N, C-alpha and C positions, 0 to 999 in steps of 0.2 A: 342831430343825437338820436333821431329813428335810424336816421340809414346807416348808423357805424355801429348800433346796437342789431339791429337787421342783417349786416353783415353781405348784402346782395342778395340776400334770398328774399325772393318778393314775397312768400307767402308768410314769414315773419315779418314781413312787414306792411305786409295787409292787416297781420291779426294785431299790428303795433294802433297802429294808425286806427283799426276800427274798436280797440280798448280808448282810442283818444276824443275818436268823437262822440262814442258813447259817453264818455265820462262829460263833454262840453255839451252835451243835449240835455244831461242834469241836472249842471253847477257851472261855475265860471270855468273857464279853463287856464285856471293860473298858474305861474312856473313850477310851485310847490306838487298841484293836482300832477297835474305832466310830469313829473319827479316821479310822484304815489305809482300813477300809470308804470311807465318805466321801472322802477321797483318790485312790482308784482309779476309783471311779463317776467320779469327775469329770474323771480323765486318761482315762478308756476315751469319755468323751461329749467331750474333746474333739479325741481324736482321731482320734473318727469324723463328725467335720465334712468332715476329708478327701474322707470316698465321699459326701459332699451331690450333687445332679445338677445339674447348668450348673457349677457356680460356687464347687462345695466347694472345693477347695486353695488357690482365693483367700480364701476365708472365712478357713479356715484359717491362712493364711499374713499376714493386715492383723490376724487377732483377735490372734494370738501375738505380731506388732510391739505394736500397744495394752500389750497382757497385762504384758507386758515393761515397756512404757515406763509405766504407773501401779503396775508394782510397784516398779520403780526409784522415784519418785516416794513413796512409800509408805516404801522400809523404808531408802533410802539417804539418808545425812546425815542431819539433825536430825528428834525428832518429831515431824508436825505432824496437822492434822485433812484427812486425806482421804480420799473415796469411790472407785467404781466407773462412776464418771458420766464420760465427756467430749465433747469435740465436734471435729470432723474441720476439718484445717484445706486445700482444696485451692490447687493449683497453676496450675492453670487452668480451664475450662467444660470442658473435653472429660474429666480427671480427672474430674471431680464425676457427669457423665452415666455413662462406666465403674463407676462405684464405685458410683450409685447401685442398677444391679444387683444386685452383690453384698449393698448392705446392705438390699435388701428380699428378697431372700434372708435372709441372714442373722436380718431381722425375721420371720417366717414362719417358720423354723424354732429362733425363739427363744434366738439365739446370743446379742441383741441385744436391748433394753428399750427402748421410747419409750413418750413417754405420748400418751395419746385421742386430742387433736388431731393429730396426725402419723400415726398407724395411716388417721383418718377423712382427710386431707388430704394426706397425702405429703412424703416428705423432703424438706429443701430444704437451702440450703451451711449456715444456724444452728439445723439441730436439733441437740438433744441427746441424744447415747446413754446409754444403760447397759449396761455385761457383766451377760448374766446369772448368776446367784449361783454357777451350777455355775460359771463361769468365774472368778470370786471366790475361787473354792474352788482350784482350780489353780494361780493367779496370786498369793494370800494376800493378797487386799484385801479390804479393809470391805464388807459387802454392804449397803448405802447409798451415794446421794450424796449428795453433798456440794457447799456453797451455792459455793465456786470449782471450775468448770469449769476441766479439763485442756486445752488442745488438744494435738490430735494430727496435725504437717503428712505429707498423703496428696502423698506426689511421683511427678510424669508416672506416672498407674497404670494401665496399659496391660497388655493381654495382651503378654507375650512369645512368639514365633513362631518356630517349628524345625521343618526337615522330619526326618525318621527315614529316611534312605536304607540298603540293602541292602551289605554289605561288597564291598570292589573286591576281586575273585581278583588275585594279581597271574600273570601269566604269566612263569617262569622257562628261560632258554632249557636245553636237554634239556643240551648239551655241560656245563656245570658242575653237574647231576643224580650224585649216587653211586648206583650199582647194590648192591642188599645180594646178589643173585644173580652179581654176575659177570655180563659179556657185555656189550651191546650197550643203550647208555643210552636211546633211547628206544621203548625196547621196552618192555610191562607183558605 
């Protein structure tokens, strides 16, 4: 299972195995303890997505949406065959152009997997994506693709712009001030 979650990344493999050895040093390494180590790694990996440059918070938010959608599809209702693959449906060309930026970064940082043709030619509106196995662990999804793709709708995918203003200092009239030391109100 460790090799499957690491997906060929030697650093991830070493990090997971190091956590396993540390757990084995402190207590018995039961299957439940191993599962706990893998869940902790998956959670930390998914949370670290927020720290990726440029689009980290957007990737985190969008992949959480996809993860919960797929999780509900797998675990709610009757038992059915499902995987961690999905397609995105965009409401406009602008949504796709904006999403292309964070999708490319998510692919580059191994949060999403795509086929070799997509890696060579770039993503399109018809691209099929698959959550990485680490995300599959985080959202309790099967670590395989399914023949029936789930469509996830991305609506109005735009950056929310906001400005941070310094707090406004209110000026109170001096005649309403109470002095702790008695005397004139305006003298400090």
